[in-house]
C-alpha positions in Angstrom: 0.0 0.0 0.0 1.0 3.6 -0.5 0.5 6.9 1.4 -0.2 10.0 -0.5 2.1 12.5 1.3 1.2 15.6 -0.8 2.0 17.1 -4.2 1.3 13.8 -6.1 4.0 12.0 -4.0 3.2 8.5 -2.9 5.3 6.6 -0.4 5.3 2.9 0.3 3.8 2.3 3.8 6.4 -0.4 4.6 9.2 2.1 4.0 7.8 4.8 6.3 9.5 4.7 9.8 7.6 7.7 11.2 5.3 10.6 10.7 6.2 13.6 12.8 4.5 16.9 13.6 6.7 19.9 12.9 5.4 21.9 15.8 6.0 19.3 18.5 9.0 17.4 17.0 11.2 20.4 16.3 11.1 21.5 20.0 13.9 19.0 20.6 17.5 20.1 19.8 18.3 16.6 18.7 15.5 16.7 16.1 16.6 20.1 14.8 20.1 18.8 14.4 18.9 15.7 12.7 16.9 17.7 10.2 19.8 20.1 9.6 22.1 17.2 8.9 19.7 15.5 6.5 19.4 18.8 4.7 23.2 19.1 4.4 23.4 15.6 3.1 20.7 16.3 0.4 18.3 13.7 1.5 15.3 16.0 2.2 12.5 16.7 -0.2 9.8 19.4 0.3 6.5 18.3 -1.3 5.1 21.9 -1.6 6.1 25.5 -1.4 4.5 26.3 2.0 5.6 26.0 5.6 5.6 22.3 6.5 3.1 20.8 8.9 4.8 17.4 9.1 7.7 15.3 8.0 8.0 11.7 7.1 11.1 9.6 7.7 11.7 6.5 5.5 13.9 3.5 6.0 16.4 4.7 3.4 17.1 7.8 5.4 15.1 10.3 3.4 13.0 13.0 4.9 9.9 14.3 3.2 8.4 17.6 4.4 4.6 17.8 3.8 1.9 20.4 4.1 -0.5 17.8 5.3 -1.0 17.5 9.1 0.1 14.3 10.9 -3.5 13.7 11.9 -4.6 13.6 8.3 -1.6 11.5 7.2 -2.2 9.0 10.0 -5.9 9.0 9.1 -5.0 8.0 5.5 -3.0 5.1 6.8 -5.9 3.8 8.9 
């Protein structure tokens, strides 16, 4: 199965490690450092042109920023 993560991007559910809310997850310095590091490595992808509401981490180390809320993304999985 696939999850539509925004902007016509579909991700395999079995490859998704986590779906994280930008407002709550980025409070931690560790998460901020992780996102900075993935950006420097070039393994991030923004699926839109707006401020992200969530990000998805996949088992290959890629991070996808989405304008869709974590609540909506999780709802699509269920």
